[in-house]
N, C-alpha and C positions, 0 to 999 in steps of 0.2 A: 503493500501500500504506501501511494507515493505522496508524503505530507505537503499538501499545497502554501504556496504561499501570496496566495490572491494576488496574483498578477492579472492586471486589468489592461492597463495602457503602457503600450510599447513603442517608445521614441527612437526613430533610427536618425541621429542626428548626422548629416552629412552623407549626401546620397552620390557621391561620386565610383570610381569604379568599383571601390570595397564596399560601402555603404549601399548602392545601387543592385550590386548583385545580392549580397546577402539579405538587405530588406526586400529585394524581391522576388526572393527565395522563399522567405518565411511569408510574404502575403499570400504567393501561390500555393504554398504547403496550406496554409489555413483554410484557402478556397476547396482544396481537394482533399483532404485531411477529414478522417470518419468521427476522429476525435476532437477537433477543434474547429471552429467556426469565428471567422474576423466578425466582427459587429456586435456580435451576441455575447463571445467570451473574452475573446481579445482584439482590441483595437491598435492598429497599426498607423503612426505617424511619420511622415517624412520631414525632416526640415532640410531644406534645398537653398539655392540662391541663383540670382542673375537668370539668364537665358534658360538654363536646365530646371530651374524652379518652374519658369513661366510654361514651357514646354510640358512637363510633368502634370502641373495644375490645370492645363487645358487640354491635356490628352492621355495622362498617365504616363507611365513608365514604361518603355520599350526597352525588354532584357533580352539580349541575343547569348546565350550560354551554349558553349558546343557541346554538339549532340543532343540539343534540345530544342534549337530552332528560338524563332522570335516569338516573345509572347507579350502581351499588354499587361502592366502592373498597375491596379488602382488602389492606393493604401486608403486607411479609412479617412485620411486626409493629407494635405501635402501643405504646409507654411515656408515662409521665407523669416520668420521669429519665432522661437520657441516659447517665448511670452504668448503666443496665440492658441497654445493648446492646452490641455489640464495637464496638471503634474504625472509625472508618467513615473511609471514602477520598474521600468528598468529601462536606461538609455545606453543603446548600441551608439557609441560614440566613433563614429568613421572619417573625422576630420583630418587634414594634414596635421603633423606633429607641432608646425608653428603656431596653430589654430587651437590647439587642445585645451590651453590654459584659459582661453576667452570661452570656449563651449561651457568649459565648468562654471567658469564666473557665472554665465548668463543662467545656469540651472541652480547655483549653490543655495539660494534661499528656497528653492523647491525641494529640497533633499531632507531624508529623514533617516532614522537610522537603518531602517530595512530598504530604502533605497539601493538597487541593484546600478552599478556602473560596468559596464561591458566595453573597454576601448580596442577598437579593433585596429591598433597600429603597430608596425613591427620595430620598437624601438626597447632599449634596455633601463630607459629611466623614465617611461610614462607614467609607470605608477606613482614614482617620485613627483612629477609635474602634477599629477591630479590631486595628491595630498596638501600639495603647496598652496593649493586654492582651497581646499574644503577636506576637513577631518570627518565630516558624515558621510553615512551610507557605506554601503559595499561596495568595494572596487576589485571586480575579480582581473588579475594581471593576463593577457593574452598577448597570440599573437596569431598571423593569418596566411596560410597558403594557397595563394590566389594569383592570376595574370588578368585583371581585367581594366578595363578603363571609358571613359566617356566618350565613344565614338563621335557624337554631335549631342547638341541638347536634347535631352530628352530620352536618348539610346545610352545604353550599356552594355560594352560586349566582353563577354569573359572568353579568352583562350586557354587550351592545353587541359590537364587534369580540373576535375572538379573542386571549388573552393573546400577549404577546411579550416576550421578554428581550434587552435590550442589553447586553452585555458584552465585556469586552477584557483586556489584559495587565496581569500584575502588576507598576508600578512598581519593584520591587525585583527580580523573576525575570523580566525582560522577555524573555528568548528564550523561556519556557516556553508552549507552543502547547498546551491542553488537545484533544487530536485525538479522544481516546475521546469525551469528553464531548459535543463537535462532532457526531461520529458517531451516539452515545445519542441526543441531542436529534432530528438528523433523523430516525433510525427508529423514534421514537416519535412522531413528529409534534408536535413541543415546537417552536413557533416561535421564532424568534431571530435576532440579527444579531450577529456577531463582527467587532470592530474593532482596530486595534492600539490606538489611543488613546481610550478610552470618554469621556473627560472631557468634550467638547465636548455630546455627546448627554446626559451624566449631568446637566450644567446643563442642557438643553434641556428636559428631563422635570421636573428640580427647579421650572423656572420653571411649567412648566405647573400641577405637582399643588399646590407650595407657594402660589401665588399663588389657587388656587381654594379650597384647603382655608381660607386665611386667611379670605376673604370669605364662602364658604359658612358657615363656623361664625361669624363675627361677624354676619352678617345673618339665619341661621336660613333660608336658600333654597338652592332647588337649584342643580345646575352650570349646566341649562339656563336659570335665571332670571337669573343673573348675567350673562351674554351679551346677552340679551335686554332687559335694563333700563342704561338710559345712565348713569345715577349709579353701580351696583355695576360698570358695565363699566369706566368710569373709575379707578374704584381699583382693580380688577382690574390694567389696563394700566401703572397706573404703579406698582404693586407687580412688576411684570415688567420695567419698566425698571430699576429698583433692583438687581433680582436680575442684570441683563444689567451694569449699569455693575460690578457686584462680579466677574463674572466676567471682564471685559475687563480688570480693574485686575490681575488675575491671570494675565493671558495667556491666556486661554481664549476663542475667538473662535468668535462665535455669528453665525449667519446674520441678515443685515439682515431678513429675513421672518418672524422667529421668532417675533414674536408672532402674527401671522396664522397661523402655522402651529400653535401652540398652541391657538388659540380654534377652529381647523377640526378638531382632533382632537376637541376636546370637542362639536361640534356630532354627530358620528357615535354619541355615547352618548344613550342615551333621554333624554330633555328630565327626567325625574324624578330623574336619579341623583344620589346624595348623595356626599361626599367622605368616607372613612373618619375623617377628623378630625371632621368635621362629628358623625357619628352619634357618636360619643367623646363629645362635648362636651355633645351632646342628651340622651346615655345616663348624664352625668354622672360618667364613671368615673373610677375614683380617680387613673388615670394619663392622660395624652394627649401627643400628639407637640407639643404648642407650643415645646419646644426646638428640636425638628428645622426647623421652621418659622420663626417669628418669632424666636426667640432665636438662631437661627444667622444669620440676616440682619441683626438689629440689631447683633452682635458682629462680625460682620465688616464691615458699614459704618463702626463705631468702630475698628477696627483699621485700615482703608483709606482713611479719611476721606472716606468717600462718605456722602452724606445720604440717609436711609431714613424721610423722614416718612410714608408712607402705609403701612409696614408696622407704624411704630410706632403710628399711627391705630388699627389693627385689631387690636393685640398685647396691648390690657389692657381688657376688657370685662366686665360682668358678664351672666349669662343664668340665668333658672330657679333664682337662689339660689345661684350659683357662678359663678367665674370661672378663665379658662384662664391661667397662668402658666408658669415655667419648673419649678414645681415640681408641676405636673399640677393637677387640679380641688382647690378650696378652698372650704369652706363658708363663707358671709359673711352 
C-alpha cells in the first residue's frame, strides 16, 4: 500500500528541451493512464516564456519524441508568471542553471515543509543553489539523461534513447521517500531511477555533460565528432579526470570505468547531436551555462588544491565575435 502525499498541483517550471519533454510525457501519460487522470486527480501547469509560451498557450506543446512521433500536449494551464497559478505541491524545475535561484525566489513564499522541489538540471551544486534561497520544502537532488531541445517556438524535439531521471533523498530530510511521485512516474511511463544517495550518479552525469559541453562549445563540433577525433578526445578525457579528482577529494566514489561508461552513453546518441551549451554559444545567447561548467570546476579546483589545466584551456575563447565567461555572452 503506497502512502499518498496528497499531491494535486504539479508545476513544470521551464518548458525548454528538458521541461517540455518530461512535462509533455507526464501530461500524455495522465491522459492514457488507467490509474491517474489530469484535471480530476492531478493538474499539470507549465511555466514558459516568450514566443514559446505564446505558441503553447494558443495551440499546445508539440512534442516530437524519437520513436513516438509528434503529439500535441495540452497541460491544465500554461502561464508566463508562476504567480498566476495556485501553489504547487511539486515544482519540477527545468530552467537553465543561471535562472535557478530566480526561479526558487519566485516560489519561495509558496513553499511549505511538504512542498517537493525536483530540479532537473545537470550540475553538482544545484542543491546548494536552491538551499541558498530557501530552507523550506523537500529538495530531491537529481540529474537527467536526455537529448532534447526547442526546435521552434511551441515544439520540443527529443533524439536518441528515452529521457531518464535519476534522483534521491534530500540530505536535510533523509527519511522522506516521495512514494506518490514514484508511483506517478511509473504509471505515466516516465523512466526514472530512485537511489538513497544520488550524488555519485549526479557527478557521473556531470562528468559526461560538462566535458562534452566544454569541448563541443570550444571547438564547434558535435558530440560524435569529439569521440572520433584523437585530439579532441584527449582533451575530453582529461577534463573528465579533473572532475573525478574533485569528486574523490569530496569523498564521492566514482567507478573505475566511469570515463568509458560516459563515452559509451554518447555513442548511442545520433552522431550529429549538439550539447545545449554549444547551441547557446553558437546562437550567441545573452546568457549561457559557462558558470555551471567551467567556473564550477575551476572554483572547486582552487578550493581543493586540484590542478585543472584542461578545463582552463577551454574555458575562455572567442567565437563568432563573442566569448563565454561567468557573465555569459559578451561582445568583443
